[in-house]
FIDRENKOL-954531 format. One line per field, with one value per residue (C-alpha): residue number from 1; x, z, y; residue in one letter. Coordinates in Angstrom, 2 decimals. Each point is the difference from the previous one (the first is absolute). Layout:
N
i	c(NUM/...) $
east	c(X/...) $
up	c(Z/...) $
north	c(Y/...) $
aa	c(A/...) $
REM end
This chain:
581
i	c(1/2/3/4/5/6/7/8/9/10/11/12/13/14/15/16/17/18/19/20/21/22/23/24/25/26/27/28/29/30/31/32/33/34/35/36/37/38/39/40/41/42/43/44/45/46/47/48/49/50/51/52/53/54/55/56/57/58/59/60/61/62/63/64/65/66/67/68/69/70/71/72/73/74/75/76/77/78/79/80/81/82/83/84/85/86/87/88/89/90/91/92/93/94/95/96/97/98/99/100/101/102/103/104/105/106/107/108/109/110/111/112/113/114/115/116/117/118/119/120/121/122/123/124/125/126/127/128/129/130/131/132/133/134/135/136/137/138/139/140/141/142/143/144/145/146/147/148/149/150/151/152/153/154/155/156/157/158/159/160/161/162/163/164/165/166/167/168/169/170/171/172/173/174/175/176/177/178/179/180/181/182/183/184/185/186/187/188/189/190/191/192/193/194/195/196/197/198/199/200/201/202/203/204/205/206/207/208/209/210/211/212/213/214/215/216/217/218/219/220/221/222/223/224/225/226/227/228/229/230/231/232/233/234/235/236/237/238/239/240/241/242/243/244/245/246/247/248/249/250/251/252/253/254/255/256/257/258/259/260/261/262/263/264/265/266/267/268/269/270/271/272/273/274/275/276/277/278/279/280/281/282/283/284/285/286/287/288/289/290/291/292/293/294/295/296/297/298/299/300/301/302/303/304/305/306/307/308/309/310/311/312/313/314/315/316/317/318/319/320/321/322/323/324/325/326/327/328/329/330/331/332/333/334/335/336/337/338/339/340/341/342/343/344/345/346/347/348/349/350/351/352/353/354/355/356/357/358/359/360/361/362/363/364/365/366/367/368/369/370/371/372/373/374/375/376/377/378/379/380/381/382/383/384/385/386/387/388/389/390/391/392/393/394/395/396/397/398/399/400/401/402/403/404/405/406/407/408/409/410/411/412/413/414/415/416/417/418/419/420/421/422/423/424/425/426/427/428/429/430/431/432/433/434/435/436/437/438/439/440/441/442/443/444/445/446/447/448/449/450/451/452/453/454/455/456/457/458/459/460/461/462/463/464/465/466/467/468/469/470/471/472/473/474/475/476/477/478/479/480/481/482/483/484/485/486/487/488/489/490/491/492/493/494/495/496/497/498/499/500/501/502/503/504/505/506/507/508/509/510/511/512/513/514/515/516/517/518/519/520/521/522/523/524/525/526/527/528/529/530/531/532/533/534/535/536/537/538/539/540/541/542/543/544/545/546/547/548/549/550/551/552/553/554/555/556/557/558/559/560/561/562/563/564/565/566/567/568/569/570/571/572/573/574/575/576/577/578/579/580/581) $
east	c(0.00/1.27/0.49/-3.11/1.51/-0.72/1.50/-2.75/0.39/-0.11/-0.09/2.72/-2.43/-3.78/-0.18/1.90/-1.61/1.99/1.30/2.28/-0.49/1.38/-3.30/-2.29/-3.05/-1.75/2.81/-0.73/-3.78/0.53/1.93/-2.56/2.42/0.59/-3.22/-2.15/-2.52/-1.97/1.77/3.22/0.43/0.44/3.70/0.39/-1.88/2.42/3.07/-1.12/-1.74/-3.47/-2.09/-2.46/0.52/-2.24/-3.23/0.78/-1.71/2.44/-1.67/0.92/0.41/-3.14/-1.97/1.45/-0.99/-3.52/-0.30/1.30/-2.26/-3.04/0.91/0.72/-3.33/-1.86/1.25/-2.46/2.15/2.98/1.91/-0.45/1.27/2.95/0.94/-0.24/2.19/2.60/0.12/0.36/2.86/1.75/-0.50/0.49/1.09/-0.06/-3.63/-0.89/1.42/-1.52/-3.39/0.70/1.21/-2.73/-2.79/1.59/-3.17/-1.72/3.04/1.29/-2.67/0.60/3.80/0.21/-2.34/-2.57/0.30/3.65/-1.16/-2.02/2.91/2.27/-2.51/-0.25/3.59/0.81/-3.06/0.66/3.76/1.04/3.43/3.01/0.24/2.38/1.93/-1.08/2.88/-0.67/1.74/0.78/1.98/1.53/3.50/-0.93/-1.13/3.17/0.05/-3.65/0.51/3.12/-1.99/0.88/-3.67/-0.09/2.93/-2.24/-2.08/-0.53/-3.11/-0.98/-3.25/0.30/-2.52/-0.02/-3.75/-0.98/-2.36/-1.51/-2.34/-2.61/0.02/2.84/2.58/-0.12/3.46/1.40/-3.28/1.09/2.04/-3.04/0.80/3.57/-1.17/-2.86/2.12/2.63/-2.69/-0.86/3.64/0.08/-3.56/-0.20/3.63/1.45/2.76/0.86/-1.37/3.37/1.47/-2.48/0.10/-2.73/1.33/-1.76/1.96/-1.63/0.51/-3.01/-3.56/-2.30/-3.05/-1.40/-2.25/3.04/1.98/-2.89/-0.47/1.52/0.58/1.90/3.24/1.95/2.23/-2.20/1.28/-1.21/1.24/3.57/0.60/2.64/3.73/-0.38/-2.34/2.34/3.00/-1.87/-0.99/3.55/1.39/-2.50/0.90/3.75/-0.47/-2.11/2.55/2.81/-2.00/-1.55/1.73/-2.36/-3.29/-3.27/-1.60/-3.59/-1.18/-3.61/-2.63/2.21/-1.78/0.00/2.78/2.32/-1.00/1.40/2.78/1.46/-0.42/1.98/2.66/0.69/-1.18/3.49/1.71/-1.70/-2.55/-3.21/-3.37/-3.13/-3.05/-2.48/1.67/1.30/-2.04/-3.27/1.12/0.84/-3.26/-2.03/1.94/-0.32/-3.72/-0.43/1.86/-2.39/-3.02/0.94/-0.92/-3.52/-0.48/1.63/1.45/3.78/2.28/1.06/-3.61/-0.46/-0.54/0.62/-1.40/1.79/-1.73/2.73/3.20/2.32/2.83/-2.36/-2.04/3.01/1.81/-2.87/0.01/3.78/-0.09/-3.00/1.77/2.98/-2.37/-1.48/3.48/0.81/-3.23/1.17/-0.81/2.63/0.57/-1.75/-2.96/-0.31/0.16/-2.75/-2.39/-0.16/-2.40/1.23/-2.53/1.06/-1.91/0.36/-1.29/1.79/3.75/0.06/2.69/-0.57/-2.33/2.31/3.35/2.73/2.17/-2.73/0.20/2.35/2.24/-1.97/-3.20/1.21/0.06/-3.77/-1.02/-2.30/0.65/-2.30/-1.22/-1.46/-3.05/-0.64/-3.70/-0.82/-3.25/0.85/-2.20/2.04/2.23/3.68/-0.20/-0.22/-1.80/-0.05/-3.49/1.33/2.63/-2.64/-2.21/2.70/2.96/-2.05/2.50/-0.23/1.70/-0.65/2.39/-0.50/2.75/-1.44/-1.15/-3.27/-3.04/-2.55/2.02/-1.20/-3.56/-2.95/0.18/3.66/-0.33/-3.11/1.74/2.97/-2.29/-1.76/3.19/1.64/-1.47/1.96/1.25/2.94/-0.22/2.45/-0.92/3.23/-0.07/-0.01/-1.11/-3.42/-1.65/2.17/-0.80/-1.02/-3.02/-1.84/0.13/-3.76/-0.60/2.46/-1.89/-3.33/1.24/1.63/-2.82/2.22/2.69/2.74/3.31/1.40/2.39/0.08/2.86/-1.78/-2.15/-3.73/-2.68/-1.12/-2.29/-3.00/0.97/-2.87/-1.60/3.20/2.15/3.44/3.14/1.49/3.67/2.14/2.65/2.33/3.77/0.17/-0.05/3.31/2.34/0.57/1.21/2.20/1.53/0.60/1.74/2.19/1.11/0.31/1.96/1.91/-1.28/1.94/-2.74/-3.67/-0.67/-3.24/0.60/-0.27/-3.38/-1.08/0.98/-2.06/-3.02/0.26/0.33/-3.20/-1.82/1.12/-1.78/-3.30/-2.97/-1.46/2.66/-1.97/-3.51/-1.13/-2.68/2.51/1.88/2.89/2.24/0.69/-1.85/1.58/0.24/2.67/2.24/2.90/0.20/-0.47/2.90/2.26/-0.93/0.73/3.35/1.02/-0.99/1.92/3.02/-0.12/-0.17/2.86/2.12/-0.91/0.87/3.38/-0.94/0.93/2.29/0.79/-3.35/-2.19/-3.79/0.23/2.49/-2.22/-2.95/2.07/1.27/-3.52/-1.45/2.70/-1.03/-3.68/-0.66/-2.96/-1.51/0.25/1.66/3.53/1.28/1.79/3.04/1.76/3.38/2.71/2.44/-2.69/0.10/-2.55/0.51) $
up	c(0.00/-0.86/2.37/1.28/-1.09/-3.58/-1.61/-2.27/-3.52/-2.62/-3.72/-1.97/-2.84/-0.17/-2.14/2.49/0.09/2.61/3.54/2.09/3.76/2.88/1.87/0.08/1.73/2.41/-0.21/-3.69/0.52/2.72/-2.23/-1.63/-2.79/-1.01/1.00/-2.90/2.11/-2.02/-3.18/0.82/-2.77/0.61/-0.78/2.43/2.68/-0.49/0.29/2.97/2.09/-0.37/-0.46/2.82/1.01/-2.90/-1.35/-3.02/-2.71/-1.85/-0.93/-2.35/1.27/-1.97/1.93/3.27/-0.85/-0.82/3.33/1.99/-1.87/0.81/3.71/-0.02/-1.54/2.54/2.91/1.44/0.17/-1.70/3.30/0.08/-3.57/0.97/2.80/-2.32/-2.62/2.58/1.21/-3.60/-0.56/3.08/-1.21/-3.78/-1.55/-3.60/0.32/1.80/-2.84/-2.69/1.60/0.23/-3.57/-1.53/1.89/0.78/-0.17/2.53/2.26/0.10/2.40/2.30/0.26/-0.10/0.47/1.46/1.85/0.98/2.27/2.11/-0.17/1.53/2.72/0.95/-0.82/3.53/0.17/-3.47/0.39/-0.83/-1.60/-0.27/-3.23/-0.46/2.75/3.07/0.91/3.36/1.96/2.97/-2.44/-2.14/0.71/-1.69/-3.35/-1.89/1.49/-0.95/-3.56/-0.37/0.02/-3.21/-0.81/-0.99/-2.44/-3.05/1.16/-2.69/1.22/3.48/1.02/3.42/2.33/3.54/0.21/0.90/-2.86/-1.27/-2.87/1.60/3.24/1.81/2.34/-0.01/1.46/-0.83/-1.70/-2.84/-1.26/-2.06/-2.37/-0.99/-0.36/-2.25/-2.06/-0.64/-0.97/-2.75/-0.94/-0.72/-1.25/-2.12/-0.65/-0.18/2.62/1.33/3.59/1.32/-0.93/2.06/3.68/2.03/3.00/2.88/2.08/3.40/1.76/2.26/-0.48/1.32/-0.74/3.49/-1.26/-1.23/3.17/2.13/-2.07/1.86/-3.40/-1.53/-1.50/-0.22/2.36/2.81/0.13/-1.09/-3.44/0.06/-1.78/-0.47/0.10/1.22/-2.89/-2.55/1.39/-0.30/-3.60/-0.84/1.53/-2.03/-3.28/0.58/0.76/-3.15/-2.18/1.34/-0.46/-3.40/-1.76/-3.00/1.71/-0.78/3.16/0.03/2.92/0.85/2.27/2.01/1.55/-1.72/2.12/-0.88/-3.48/-2.13/2.46/-0.07/-3.75/-0.59/2.49/-1.47/-3.61/-1.34/2.42/-1.30/-2.63/1.84/-0.32/2.03/-1.60/1.97/-1.32/-3.46/-0.98/0.92/-1.88/-3.13/-0.16/0.64/-2.68/-2.50/0.63/-0.38/-3.31/-1.08/1.18/-2.32/-2.90/1.40/1.10/-3.04/2.22/-0.45/2.95/0.13/0.68/3.01/3.52/2.65/3.52/2.31/3.23/2.36/0.19/1.29/-1.78/-2.34/-0.99/-0.55/-1.76/-2.51/-0.40/-0.57/-2.81/-1.70/0.36/-1.82/-2.73/-0.32/-0.33/-2.78/-1.66/-0.08/3.32/2.27/3.33/1.78/-2.36/0.44/3.80/-0.08/-1.63/3.24/2.89/2.79/2.82/3.31/3.24/0.67/-3.44/-3.08/0.51/-0.33/0.50/3.22/1.41/0.20/1.75/-2.44/2.84/0.84/-3.48/-1.35/-2.90/-2.49/0.97/-0.26/-3.78/-0.11/2.41/-1.94/0.04/2.27/-3.01/-1.49/2.27/-0.44/-0.72/0.89/1.81/2.96/2.16/3.05/0.37/0.44/-1.41/-3.61/-0.20/-2.81/-0.89/-0.21/-2.44/-2.13/0.04/-0.79/-1.73/-2.13/-0.03/-2.86/2.01/3.59/1.65/3.46/2.16/3.35/1.43/0.93/-0.85/-2.10/-0.07/-3.57/1.03/-2.31/0.61/-1.01/-3.05/-1.31/0.37/-1.96/-2.73/-0.31/-1.39/-1.82/-2.91/0.68/3.61/0.62/3.52/1.59/3.55/0.61/3.74/1.06/1.25/-1.59/3.26/-0.03/-3.56/-0.37/-2.13/-1.44/-3.80/-0.47/2.01/-2.19/-3.09/1.44/1.35/-3.32/-2.21/-1.39/-1.14/2.46/-1.14/2.93/1.50/3.55/2.21/1.14/-1.93/-0.33/-1.68/-3.51/-0.23/-2.15/-2.56/-2.25/0.40/-0.78/2.51/0.17/1.84/2.26/-0.67/3.00/0.06/2.02/0.36/-1.19/-3.54/0.70/2.70/-1.19/-3.41/1.49/2.37/-2.62/-2.24/2.84/0.89/-3.50/-1.35/3.21/0.04/2.83/1.13/-0.66/-1.24/-0.48/-3.75/0.21/1.68/-2.68/-2.61/1.91/0.06/-3.73/-0.73/1.95/-1.85/-3.34/0.93/0.78/-1.88/-0.01/-2.53/-2.67/1.47/2.24/1.45/1.12/3.28/0.88/1.05/-1.38/1.82/3.18/-1.69/-2.30/2.85/-0.92/-3.53/1.33/2.40/-2.82/-2.09/2.98/0.57/-3.63/0.09/3.25/-1.51/-3.09/2.19/2.19/-3.13/-1.32/3.37/0.23/2.99/-1.99/-3.00/-3.10/-0.31/-3.08/0.18/-0.84/2.82/2.47/-1.01/0.31/3.46/1.19/-1.44/1.63/3.35/-0.44/1.75/-0.96/2.93/-1.37/1.64/-1.09/-0.31/3.23/0.53/3.13/0.30/-0.14/2.31/2.52/-0.66/-1.26/-3.69) $
north	c(0.00/3.47/2.88/1.77/3.28/1.00/3.07/1.26/-1.38/2.72/-0.74/1.74/0.45/0.25/-3.16/-2.19/-3.44/-1.98/0.38/-2.20/-0.26/-2.02/0.15/-3.02/-1.47/2.42/2.55/0.41/0.17/2.61/2.39/2.35/0.95/-3.63/-1.76/-1.23/-1.91/-2.54/1.15/-1.87/-2.58/-3.72/0.30/2.89/-1.91/-2.89/2.26/2.07/-2.67/1.52/-3.14/-0.29/3.64/1.03/-1.52/-2.21/2.10/2.28/3.28/2.84/3.54/0.92/-2.62/1.27/3.57/-1.13/-1.83/2.96/2.39/-2.10/-0.05/3.73/0.94/-2.13/2.13/2.55/3.17/1.63/-0.08/-3.78/-0.13/2.23/-2.40/-2.99/1.66/0.99/-3.60/-1.20/2.46/-1.38/-3.58/0.06/3.30/-1.20/-1.08/3.24/2.08/-2.22/0.61/3.72/0.45/-2.16/1.83/3.35/2.11/-2.27/-0.39/3.60/1.37/-2.96/0.00/3.79/2.96/0.00/-3.32/0.45/2.83/-2.39/-2.43/2.64/0.86/-3.69/-0.93/-1.13/-2.27/-1.43/-0.50/-3.57/-0.32/2.31/2.00/2.88/1.78/1.95/2.29/1.64/2.73/-2.31/-2.17/2.77/-1.29/-3.28/1.43/-0.93/-3.50/-0.54/1.22/-2.15/-3.25/-1.94/-0.54/3.68/-0.19/0.34/2.97/2.65/1.84/1.21/1.66/1.61/1.68/1.33/-0.62/3.56/0.86/-3.22/0.89/2.30/-1.97/1.73/-1.53/-3.81/-0.57/-3.42/-0.90/2.25/-2.97/-0.98/2.87/-1.03/-3.60/1.10/2.40/-2.64/-2.49/2.49/0.41/-3.74/-0.52/3.16/0.95/-3.50/0.17/-3.43/-0.15/-1.22/3.41/2.02/0.92/1.78/1.93/1.73/2.49/-0.40/3.32/-0.44/1.19/2.72/-2.13/-0.61/-2.80/-1.91/0.63/-1.22/-3.14/-3.00/-1.68/2.93/-1.34/3.25/1.95/1.33/3.55/3.40/0.95/1.25/3.29/2.66/-0.68/-3.60/-0.79/1.61/-1.87/-3.30/0.72/1.01/-3.20/-2.01/1.73/-0.41/-3.69/-0.48/1.76/-2.17/-3.22/0.74/2.94/-0.19/-0.82/1.78/1.39/1.23/2.16/-0.77/1.58/2.33/3.01/3.38/1.48/-2.89/-1.18/2.80/0.83/-3.50/-0.26/3.20/-1.01/-3.44/0.00/0.66/-2.41/-3.10/-0.90/0.90/1.67/0.64/-1.56/2.14/3.16/-0.96/-3.05/1.69/3.09/-2.00/-1.94/3.17/1.88/-2.83/-0.26/3.78/-0.10/-2.74/2.03/2.85/-2.31/-0.06/3.59/1.59/2.73/0.50/-0.64/3.65/1.03/-2.27/1.34/-2.62/-0.20/-2.44/-0.94/-1.18/2.04/-2.73/-1.76/-1.89/3.05/2.24/-2.85/-0.18/3.77/0.03/-2.54/1.61/3.37/-1.51/-1.18/3.50/1.50/-2.51/1.15/3.62/1.70/1.54/-1.69/2.90/-0.07/-3.76/0.18/2.64/-2.51/-2.03/0.55/-2.26/-0.29/-1.48/-0.39/3.73/0.95/1.32/0.33/3.77/2.61/1.95/-2.63/-3.02/0.79/-1.01/-1.31/-2.52/-1.54/-2.61/1.14/-2.09/1.85/3.59/0.28/-0.64/2.73/2.34/3.73/2.00/1.99/-3.19/0.20/3.73/0.36/-3.60/-0.70/-2.22/-2.20/0.92/3.06/-0.78/-3.53/-1.09/-3.36/-2.53/1.20/3.57/-1.16/-1.69/3.09/2.57/-1.67/-2.44/-2.90/-2.45/-2.76/-1.13/-2.48/-1.45/-1.49/1.03/-3.34/1.72/-2.07/1.91/3.24/0.63/0.76/0.49/3.75/0.17/-2.24/1.76/3.35/-1.28/-1.37/3.38/1.54/-2.93/-1.90/-3.21/0.08/-2.33/-1.47/-2.43/-1.09/-1.90/-0.71/-3.63/-2.40/0.23/1.11/3.15/1.08/3.65/-1.00/-2.98/-0.24/-0.40/3.18/1.91/-1.14/1.13/3.33/0.98/-1.18/-2.73/2.45/-1.01/-1.50/-1.94/-2.47/-1.34/-1.16/-3.17/-2.45/0.66/-2.11/1.02/3.02/0.82/2.63/1.05/-3.40/-1.89/-1.88/1.63/-1.11/2.65/0.71/-0.89/2.71/-2.19/0.10/-3.61/1.43/1.75/-1.26/-3.61/1.17/2.74/-2.54/-2.66/2.54/1.24/-3.53/-1.45/2.99/0.83/3.58/1.70/2.42/0.62/3.53/1.90/-0.20/-3.79/0.29/2.47/-2.60/-2.60/2.34/0.66/-3.71/-0.65/2.80/-1.47/-3.24/1.73/-1.49/3.53/1.08/-1.85/0.23/2.88/-2.25/-2.61/-0.31/2.26/-2.90/-3.47/-2.79/-1.30/-3.40/1.56/1.17/-2.30/1.39/3.55/-0.57/-1.10/3.06/2.27/-1.73/0.50/3.67/0.54/-1.73/2.20/3.12/-1.19/-0.46/3.46/1.57/-1.73/-2.16/-3.10/-0.33/-2.02/-1.78/-0.17/-0.14/-3.70/-0.61/1.87/-2.15/-3.19/0.87/0.90/-3.22/-2.09/1.42/-0.97/-3.30/-2.16/-1.93/-3.52/-2.99/-0.88/-3.53/-0.92/-2.22/-1.16/1.64/-2.67/1.82/0.87/3.73/2.51/0.86) $
aa	c(M/G/S/K/F/S/A/A/P/V/P/K/H/A/T/V/C/S/I/E/T/A/L/S/E/M/D/L/L/S/D/P/L/L/N/K/G/T/A/F/T/E/A/E/R/D/Q/F/G/L/H/G/L/L/P/P/N/V/M/T/I/E/E/Q/V/S/R/R/L/E/A/L/R/A/L/P/T/D/L/D/R/Y/V/M/L/R/E/L/Q/D/T/N/E/T/L/F/F/A/L/L/T/D/H/I/E/E/M/L/P/V/I/Y/T/P/T/V/G/A/G/C/Q/R/F/S/Q/L/Y/R/K/P/R/G/L/F/L/S/I/P/H/K/D/L/I/R/K/I/L/A/N/P/R/F/D/N/V/E/A/I/V/V/T/D/G/E/R/I/L/G/L/G/D/Q/G/A/G/G/M/G/I/P/I/G/K/L/A/L/Y/S/G/V/G/G/L/H/P/A/T/T/L/P/I/T/L/D/V/G/T/D/N/Q/E/R/L/A/D/P/L/Y/I/G/W/R/H/E/R/V/R/G/D/E/Y/D/A/F/I/D/E/F/I/R/A/V/K/E/R/W/P/H/V/L/L/Q/W/E/D/F/A/K/N/N/A/S/R/L/L/E/R/Y/R/D/E/L/C/S/F/N/D/D/V/Q/G/T/A/A/V/A/T/G/T/L/L/A/A/I/N/V/T/G/K/P/L/T/E/Q/R/I/A/V/F/G/G/G/S/A/G/C/G/I/A/S/L/I/Q/R/T/L/V/E/A/G/L/T/A/E/E/A/A/G/R/F/Y/V/V/D/R/F/G/L/M/L/E/G/V/V/P/M/E/S/L/E/P/F/Q/R/R/F/V/Q/K/A/S/T/V/D/G/W/E/L/E/Q/A/G/R/V/S/L/F/D/V/M/K/N/A/H/P/T/V/L/I/G/V/S/G/Q/T/G/A/F/S/E/K/I/V/R/E/M/A/R/H/T/E/R/P/V/I/F/P/L/S/N/P/T/A/N/S/E/A/R/P/Q/D/L/V/E/W/T/G/G/R/V/V/M/G/T/G/S/P/F/P/P/I/D/R/N/G/V/E/F/K/V/D/Q/T/N/N/S/Y/I/F/P/G/V/G/V/A/A/I/A/L/K/I/P/R/I/T/D/A/L/F/M/A/A/A/K/A/L/A/E/L/S/P/A/R/L/D/A/Q/A/N/L/L/P/P/V/S/D/L/R/S/V/S/R/A/V/A/L/S/V/G/K/Q/A/L/A/D/G/L/I/H/D/L/S/A/Q/Q/I/A/R/L/V/D/E/K/I/W/E/P/R/Y/P/E/M/R/L/S/E/D/G/T/Q/A) $
REM end
């Protein structure tokens, strides 16, 4: 029998068809990266001593997917389905990803938003098997030793969170690990990264969620959330350890709070290949969807006026990328910034009302001049509400990243529709329960004239008597392709220009380019092909910007395709020398 330790096997090429391993019997069946379950062939069962440990019928992976799908659909709730899929991932990763890729539209809401939110809230209760790394402040001196484990030798992609701003649910502490696990499932299922090359990490710096701290089952560090210099020193130690262990790794920051998200991104984005999906991925998918919406509205980009409800890192990240697009279209940077009306919890970010020293640097460029509101009729003196913006500025686009359920009220939407023939409305907050508006309401309040996309999945709506699928303006259209390109092409840093290229690639795939009555975005079922197109566009931009060199378009495509793993079982052979191949 081989050793119980198995360094994760990674194919050197996407078309690899065989793997050698020293594991056998239950050790082999217990390794989720190698386990094939009932799909082990007779010859493999002979070699690895599996007869009797498995039922005698040899099944294909297609038959296994069908069986799992039937069991999944029989469960009463999406949370039950989420738990079943997590257990499958921990048992047989190839089968898990085959199920995901073959039924991606059905699986996406279960493994990711909105169900992952409930999974994070109940993470401690649902915890079964180790996956990823929990790096905590009490054990900060052990970070390098933990990362040095040989099972992590092949890591190429890390998604890391500190659990403070999980979706629209706030601080979930160690339970935030559900987000890196879910994101990396999409990296493999949508982007094609081999799961052995991915590593979810939670930086456990405590939590201020009293419900979690009072929960006797809570698995995290029972301590109030550490902030300030101690927090920064911990993050810095983590980044230095990662750079030493994997000099060319891709690191994705995920669900950090507003005061840390952009700050950490700016501090480390040039030190290692990294990006923040909440800031840059959200911005790219919103920008790409807006570019697609122009095909429907017929109103040029330079004539758009954009209201953003939620002035945090996500909202200002969206505004920044759209501003860049407006500048490319011919406006000056100042003119472009003036097209944005960013409304936070205290109202419109307005000169003389919002103290500049209270704002983060990324927010300051979108503070409107005091003269903007001269002559405006306001509901309440001294505060400019979202309704006031609709009534006086007449935005053509309304984007929500506030996490406030129902913030786009009937009054606000009807006022917007009074002044705009085809209002573009993107309620992007997730999970679904936190969406600023329900799609069917937007249709009714605008007389069917709305052009929209939502951050979470919604059921089809009735549009002029015809069933219509709601576009899910979700980051899964963007980040897997950006990540695959960065890894496959060894791009040293992720720039805003690369996200602009991703946004444009998504817009180019819009069905609305050919039919104004069609959807703004490709169907979710096409996410794998969308991811490849995004990766190729990002690669082309990286070459043009000098981030990579001496590659032709054909070579870029070949390198990207070689990185795309297909979840199908390889032939397995027992290693003669007792080592892992």
